[in-house]
C-alpha positions in Angstrom: 0.0 0.0 0.0 2.9 2.4 0.8 4.4 1.8 -2.6 1.1 2.5 -4.3 0.7 5.8 -2.4 4.3 6.8 -3.2 3.8 5.9 -6.9 0.5 7.7 -7.1 1.9 10.8 -5.4 4.8 10.9 -7.7 2.5 10.6 -10.7 0.3 13.4 -9.5 3.3 15.7 -8.7 4.7 15.1 -12.2 1.4 15.8 -13.8 0.8 19.0 -11.7 4.4 20.1 -12.6 3.7 19.5 -16.3 0.4 21.4 -16.1 2.0 24.4 -14.5 5.1 24.5 -16.8 4.4 22.5 -20.0 7.4 21.3 -21.9 5.5 20.9 -25.2 2.6 22.4 -27.1 -0.8 21.0 -25.9 -3.5 19.8 -28.2 -6.8 18.7 -26.6 -9.2 16.4 -28.3 -12.8 16.8 -27.0 -14.2 13.5 -28.2 -12.4 10.5 -29.8 -14.8 7.6 -30.5 -12.0 5.2 -31.3 -11.1 5.1 -27.6 -14.5 4.0 -26.3 -13.8 0.3 -26.3 -10.6 0.9 -24.3 -12.7 2.9 -21.8 -15.1 0.0 -21.1 -12.2 -2.4 -20.8 -10.4 -0.2 -18.3 -13.6 0.3 -16.3 -14.2 -3.5 -16.1 -10.6 -4.1 -15.0 -10.7 -1.3 -12.4 -13.9 -2.3 -10.7 -13.5 -6.1 -10.9 -13.2 -7.3 -7.4 -15.9 -10.0 -6.9 -13.6 -12.5 -5.3 -12.4 -10.1 -2.7 -15.8 -8.7 -2.1 -17.1 -12.1 -1.0 -14.2 -12.7 1.4 -14.8 -9.3 3.0 -18.5 -10.1 3.3 -17.8 -13.4 5.0 -15.4 -11.9 7.5 -17.6 -9.1 8.6 -19.3 -9.4 12.0 -22.3 -7.2 11.3 -22.9 -8.1 7.6 -26.3 -6.6 7.0 -25.6 -3.3 8.5 -22.0 -2.6 7.5 -21.5 -4.2 4.1 -23.4 -1.8 2.0 -21.7 1.2 3.6 -18.3 -0.4 3.2 -18.9 -1.4 -0.4 -20.2 2.1 -1.3 -17.3 3.8 0.4 -14.8 1.6 -1.4 -16.4 2.2 -4.8 -16.7 5.9 -4.2 -13.1 6.2 -3.1 -11.9 4.2 -6.1 -14.0 6.4 -8.4 -12.7 9.6 -7.0 -9.1 8.5 -7.3 -9.5 7.2 -10.9 -11.2 10.5 -11.9 -8.6 12.7 -10.2 -5.8 10.7 -11.9 -7.5 10.8 -15.3 -8.2 14.5 -15.1 -4.7 15.4 -14.0 -3.0 13.2 -16.5 -5.2 14.4 -19.4 -4.4 18.0 -18.6 -0.7 17.2 -18.4 -0.3 14.9 -21.4 -3.3 15.7 -23.6 -2.0 14.8 -27.1 -0.3 11.6 -25.9 -3.5 10.0 -24.6 
């Protein structure tokens, strides 16, 4: 987990540095339909966790009360982190994505 936090922090810092002082000309593309299949593949990969979800459910003491809150919090946190990373990296490296 520590390595993940360090890597994500370094990625975000590099993106923020590149946004504030770009080293190349930026060209933004508003919509590119050829990337839609990749989007769905990445979403399926990012939110695939059924095996782990069942193990967490079995190990919880108060399953009925806590599981939906835990699952919702986990998915919300992952979504926020994915969106923040995507927005930062697109603003930093627009024409390379």
